[in-house]
Phi, psi and omega in degrees: 000142176226150178250138176281108185289350178281347185247122174271105187275152176224028184224037181292141178249153186301315184299319182286329178289318176298326177296320176300311181302329185270359180299152170307138189305314182296322179294318180296314180296319179300313181296316180296317180292326177297312177298316183302317184290342179288334188241343186222157168291121185291348181246029181233131178232125179283144184243126174241163175231144186237131180234134172278110182268346174210114193248136169076177178062030180281139182282349179285158182244036179305124189293348182260352198258123177286352180272356180289136176290351181282343187239156180252095183248359181082006180281130179275121178292143180224148178284174179302132183294153176287150184303315184296325178291320178298314182293327177294321177294321179296317180297321177296321178296318178297317179298331180275356174112003179283142177252347175231138181245120184251135183237126183241136178235133183279074177237149168287316176203131182287154171278161182300323178294329176294318181301318181299319180292319179297321179298322176300319179295315180303311182294325177293319179293319179297327179294339175280353181090021179251154170281154186240146175216142174227155172225115190233004186095207181286152181231153170270169176301315182297318179297318179298317179295323178294320178294321177297312181294332179282355174099011181297138182268315186226145170236128179262129176205096187282149174276341176075306185202193179287161178296325182292325183268348188306315184293344175284344185249324186219135177238351187271354169210159185264164176300321181295326175305315181294315179297326179293320178296318179298320178297316179300315182295313180297316181294333179280350179089017175268138178297141183261131171245111187209129179208221183194187183237135174242155184098017180263014182094007179286161178272169175299325177295322178296321179295318179295318182293326176300312180294324177297316179302319181288313183289336182266004170299157180306330176221134178299141174303140179294328175232138182233093177284127176250113183257140169261130185309128169262113183280123183246129178304129179101347176265152181302334183271002172296127183097001176298150180296134181297144181277139174297124181304325180295324177298318179296316180298320178298323179299317177299314184296315180293322176298320178297316181295320184283332181231074192298329186259000180278149167285120176262115189260127170283106193249236185299149176103359185292337177296337179263006180255136174289163174301326181292321178294319178296322178298320177296323178296319177295321178296327181282352176122000173292133180218034175204145176218167167262127174274159170108168188276344183227143165249096189059274181234357181253155185293151178218152178302144178293154184303320183294325177298317177295321180299318178296318179296317177301318180295320178297324184269351185070034182263140177251151173285129182256163175272182186262008189258035184255350184287000000 
């Protein structure tokens, strides 16, 4: 099977996506790399940094998340960070090489007063010359419009998995709730950052259906984070069967083929990936990572470790203006 990289499709069917997943590994990587080179420098990886600006005590019951109030993970809940502390973290991230600064708050849905404070953070980060992204949970129309007017560049709201498997992971909000938030963000003219998590016990069909849901949106997400489950003591998904690394690389490759112009981000789980596995992910079409020691509350490779890997691979840090 081959995909015409000149056409951004929004009509993928399950059978053809499963066929992609089942291709011989070398053939799949070749096709993904061919598509990747049409739209991106193959030796360039964009670098983002992620900060938890409000940690813990979330009312959602996402089975993977240590920030849920439903689980006892030992995480200390914290209030919304002060503006000066956020900007200091952003400056440090910029100094370490990040071009986008992402801020996450453990809310089901923010209050209007929260939005006002977040907008101050967005504007302060933009004044440093960085692109901005926030993930705050569900949004109203008015909140989305305020974020757009405040200058927000990207909004992250992951689908996590397929609609069919979703209720096995989360019960406190529906799949449609997530899709509605994505519609609001897209209609407001804010770039969409949306992906999912693999390794939660889902089937190969669930992984294919997640990518179909993303690729068949009216517009492909500008950024597609692909996360590998980080198992946290105290969460329901602790003890899940470890994912085959080759399956994860296939997920990256198929995402690249289906969404040729999107940034495919190698996200959570990198601390459990060898350098060789990450190199395969870049070969498969991943061209964005999170820099820094933490992804919200879970560990991430240190910036210097990533710098060494980039040097070994001949990879350069890219800017965000390639989409």
